[in-house]
C-alpha positions, 0 to 999 in steps of 0.5 A: 641383257634379257627381258622382264615381264611384270604381272601386268604385262609390262616389258622392260630390259634388264642388263643383269641377265639374258632371260627370254631375249639376249639384247646385248650388243656383244653377243649379237647379231646371229646368223642363219639360213632358211631354205637358201635364204641368208638371214641376219638376226639382230636379237636372239630369243632363248628359253632362259629363266622361268618363262617359257614364252621364247621372248614373244612378250617383247614383240607383243609389247613392241606391237602393242598387242595382247595387253603387253606394253613397253615404255618408249625409253626401252624401245629407244634403247633397243633401237639404239642397240639394234643400230649398233649391232647392224653396224657390225655387219654393215658390209654384209648388208650392202649391195642390195637394190631394195629393202622390203618390210613384210606387210604388217598391221603394226607399224613396228616392222616398217620402223625397223625396216627404215633402220635397216635401210639407213644402215644398208643404203638400200632404199625402202620398197613399198610393200603394197603390191603384196597382200595377205591371202584370204581364208577362202583362198587358203582353204581352196588350195589346201583341199585341191592339193593337200600338203605332205606332212608328218602324221602327228600334224594331220589332226591339227591341220584338219582342225584348222581347215574346219575352223576356217570353214566357220569363218567368212571366206574373205577373212584375212589370214593371220599367222599369229593365230595359227599353230607354228607347226602348221604355218609352213603349209600356208602361203601367207601372201600373194600379189595384190597389185602391180609389182615393181620391176625386180628381175635381177634385183637384190632385195633385203626382206625385213621381218620383225619376228622369226617364228616358223619363217613362213612369212619370209618363205611366202614373200621369197616365193613371190619375189624370187620365183615370180618376179626374178629377184634375189633375196636375203633377210633381216629379222629383229628377233631370232627363232629359238 
């Protein structure tokens, strides 16, 4: 029920333990709330075993990044179990007008969203009206209205702004390169095109990995506060 990561960064699933990620049907899904957003998590990350990477290698492998890989057999096994897990809460996923994958450079989130759409009955909504914000935009906002934060984060926050100063202002924000503790201070997304009519609609936001929740909150701000929609969320992997 857990994951195994080889010395060559090959990820497999082992039903003899629950290390890193609990991939069992019996113990999932789990539920949470993020500042008013109701969340369903298909698989649960943990810190069991010798590794201390919180199950992240599984997501890296599913997205084919950072040198991690996973065989198609295990991907199919995980998606089959994900369907079984979501079928357990099918009633909770119904009644939505749209199913929206969070924009990603990897196709995995869209593939998972297609599964959620199939089970929930909510048609997929093209996320192309959203775009990642640029470094220059984030710098301007952070300096015009510095966020409140605990003293222990101020040094890291200042270092991040300095790092962005050395980059092209048009560089696209990448949450995976930002310390998890800093991500809530940066809105990852903005409107990038003509949005669909969503006032009064219910939208199920689909994400692949719950880390800080900053992507979910950024998309919620646009859908709910700017476009008048009601939202809930489904994540492939939970937080720890």
